[in-house]
N, C-alpha and C positions, 0 to 999 in steps of 0.2 A: 548411448543414452536411451533410457526407457521413456516411452511416451506416457505422460501422466493422463490417466483416464479422465474424460470429461464428465462433469455432472450433467445428467440428463435433465432437460428443461422440466419435464413432467414430474420427475422424482423430487426436484428441488422445491416443488410446491406441496410436498406431502405433509407439511406441518412441522411442529417443533418437537424435539425429543425431551427427555426428562430435564427438570430444572437444573440439575447438577451439570448439564452440558452447556458449554458456551461455544457457539458457532462464530468463528473469527475469520475475517476475510480482508483482502486488500484489492483495491480497484483504482487504477488510473483512468479517469473518465474523459480525459483528453479535451482540454480547453472547455470545461463545463462552465458556461457563462450565460447570463441573460442579456449581455450587451449585443447590440445588432452587428451584423457583418459590416466591416468598414469602420468600426469604432476606433478612434485613435489609440486606445489602450491595447488593441489587438493587432498582431501581425497580419499582413495582407493575405496570407494563405489561409487564415482561419475562416471557415464557412459558418454562417449563422445556422442554428438549428431551428427546425420547424416545430410546430405543435405535434406533428406526427413523430418526429425524432424524439422529443421529450417523452411522449407516450410509450414509445418502444423501450427507451431506457428505463422508464418506470416499471414496465413489465419485467425486465430483466432484474431490476432491483428486488421486486417481489419474489421472483423465482430464486434469487440468491438466498433469501430468507435467513440472513445472518443476524446475529445479535450485536456484533460490533464490526464495523467496516472501517479500515484505514483507507482514506481516499486521498487522491492527488489530483492536481490541476483543476482546482475548484476556485471559482471567482468569489463566492460568498454563500451565505446561508440561503438566500433567495434562489440561487442556482441549484443548491442541494435539494431544496424543497420541490423542485420540478421533477426530481428523480426518486427521492425517498419521502414517504408520507410523514409530514411534520407532526401528525397526531400519534404516530407510532414511534418515531425516532427523535432523539435530541441531537443537536449538531455542535461540533467544536472545531474551529479552524485556527490556524496560526494568526497571531495578531500583527498582520502586515498588510500593506496595500496592494500587493502583487495580484495579478490576475490568476496566476497559478499558485495555489496555496495547498499544502497538505492539511489533513485534519482527520476527524473521526465522526462516524455516525453510530449512535449508541441507542439500542432499543430502550424505550422508556420503561421504568421499573428496575433497570439495572443501575445500581449506584456507581457513580464515578465522580472524580474531581479532576479539574484541569491543573496541570503543572506548568511551570514557566516554559515557554518555547525554548527549543535548543537553538538559540540565536546564532551561535558561532558557525553553524552549517552554512549560513548566508555570508559568503566571503566578500560580497560587494553590496551591502544593504542600500547604499545611496544610488547605485546604478539603475538606469531605466529597466534593464533586463537583468535584475539581480538574481542570485541563486535563492533557493528556498530554505527557510527555517525548518526545524523538525517540530511536529505537533506531539505533545507529551501528555498523556493522561494516566490516571490510576483507576482501574476498574475493581470493584469488589466482587469477587467470585467465590461463592460458598463461604463467605466470611473472611476470606483472605485477599490481600492485595495482589493485583496483577498489573504491572507497569507496562505501558504500551507506547511505542514511538512510531509515528508515521513519517516517512521520509521520501524525498524525491531528489536524488543526487545528480551531480553534473553529468550531462550527456556528452557523447562524443568520444568516450574512452571505454568501449565495451570489452576490449581484450588486451590492450597494450600494457606493458609493465608500468607499475607505479613507483618502482625504485629508480631514481634518477630519470624521471620521465622526460621525453623530448618534445612532446606536443603540448600546446597550451591547455587543451581540455583535460589531458591527463595530469598536468601540473595542478590544475584546479581540484580535480578529484582527489589527488594525493594529499592536498591540504585539508580535505574534508575527513579523511580517514582517521587522523588522531582525535578529531572531535567526537566521532562515533565511538572510537575505542575508549575515550574518557568516560562517555556516558555508560558504556558497558561496565567498566571498572567500578563506577559508582554504584551500579545495581548489584554487582557482586559483593561489595562491601555491605550493602543493605541486607543482602541475603534474600531478596525478594524474587518471585517469579517475574519474568519479563519477556517481551518479544519486540523485535524490530520488523516492521512491515512496510512494503512500498516498492517504489520504482527506484531500483539501485542503478539503472542504466548500465548494468555490468553483468557479464556472464560469470557466475561464481562456480569454482570447483576447488578441490583441495589444494591445488597448486597455485591458485590465484593470489596475487599480492594483497588484495583487499580482504579476502577470506582469511589469509594467514594473520593479518594484523588484527582483525576482529576476534578471531578464535584464540589468539594469544592473550587478548584482554579479558576473556571470560569463557565460561563453559557454554558452548553454543551447539544447537542442532539446526542444520539447514533443512527445514521441513520439506521443501521441494527440490532438494539437491539430488543429482544423479538422474534427473528426468528432463525430457524436452517438452515444450509447450504444444498443446493441440490447438492453440488459438489461431484463427484465420487459416486453417488448413494444416497447421503444424509444421514440423521440420526445422524449427528454430529453437535456440537455447532461450531459457528464461532470462529476462532482465528484471522482472518483478520477483521478489523473494519474501519469504517469511522465515525469520530466524527466531528460534525459541531458546531462551537462556535461563540458567539457574534451575530452580524446581520446575519451571514450565516444560523442560525437556521430557519429564516423565508424565506430562499431562496430555500428550497427543493421543487421541483416540485412534485405534488401529483402523486402517483403510478409510479414514475420514477425509483424506486430502484429495481435492479435485479442482477442476477448472470448469467454470460455466462458460461454454462456448456459445456464440451467437448462431442462430439459425440461418441468418443471411450470409451469403458468400461473395457478393459482388463488392468491387472496390468502392462504389459510392456509399454503400451501407457502412463500410469500414470507416469512412471519413465522417459519417453522420452519427455513428455510435461511438466507438473508440477503437484504437489500434491495440488496446490492452484488454484482455479478458480477466474477469475476477477470479482470484484464487481463494478457496475456502477450505478450512479444516475445523475440526471439533476438539475442544479441550475438555478434559474431565479431571476432577480433583485427584491428585496423586495419592496412592496408598489407600 
C-alpha cells in the first residue's frame, strides 16, 4: 500500500483556487459535543473538550480550507460552530436525536439543498445506542447537481467477510450494504454525479465484500484506494473513504488527494482532537 501524502498545515492555508474547483473533504471529529464530561447521553469513556481543544480543532478546520466537509460523530450545530466558523459555513445534520450524527458543512455562497435522510441505514432507531442515518444533500457545482452522502457505518467489522457473517457486528454491517447499494443504483438512474464520504469502519480493497457490492450497484472510483493513511503516525489502512460515482469519477483533480495530519503526536492529543484525520480532494467540472 502506498502512503497517502499528507497536506502540509502551511500549504492548506494558502487560499482558495479558481471558482470552478470544489474542495471536498470528510472528517470524523470523534464525539464532537458541547455536553460536559459525565453527561448521561455520553459513554463514560468520552472526555470533555476544553476551550483549548476546541480552539485547536478550529485551527485545523481553517487549515483544511474545504468548501464542503462531510462530518461524522457530531452532536449538533452548536458543536459544529465550535469548530467551523458559522459566518463562513452553513450546517446540515441528520434529523435524529443521537449524539453521533453525520452531516455536512458547506461554505456559504455554495447553493445546496437537503434531501431526506437515508433512514434505513439506522437498523435500530429506537435503541439507546442506535446506528446512524446517512446525511444526503445536493450541491450545485458550476450549474450542475452533485449528490453527496455522509455516512458512519457499523463498527467492529473492519476485515471479516460479509457473506454469511458469523459475528453480530458483521451481521449488522451486512444489513447496511444493500441500503447503500440501493442509494447508488438510484443515483445511477438519475445520471447525476455523486459521492459517498465518511467513516465506513471498513478497510476497502477490490476483493472486499462491501466494495464488490457497492461497485456492482454503480460505476465507482475509490478516491483513496490503494493507499495507507498517514494519520497519527501512519501504517494503518483507511477506514474513512471517499467514493466518487457516475460523472464525478472524471472530476477528480490530479494529485489533489491528501490527508491533513495533526502536528501533535501524543496519545492525549489524539483523544482531545480526533482519532481520524480529514481527507480532502478537489473536484473540477469534467470536460
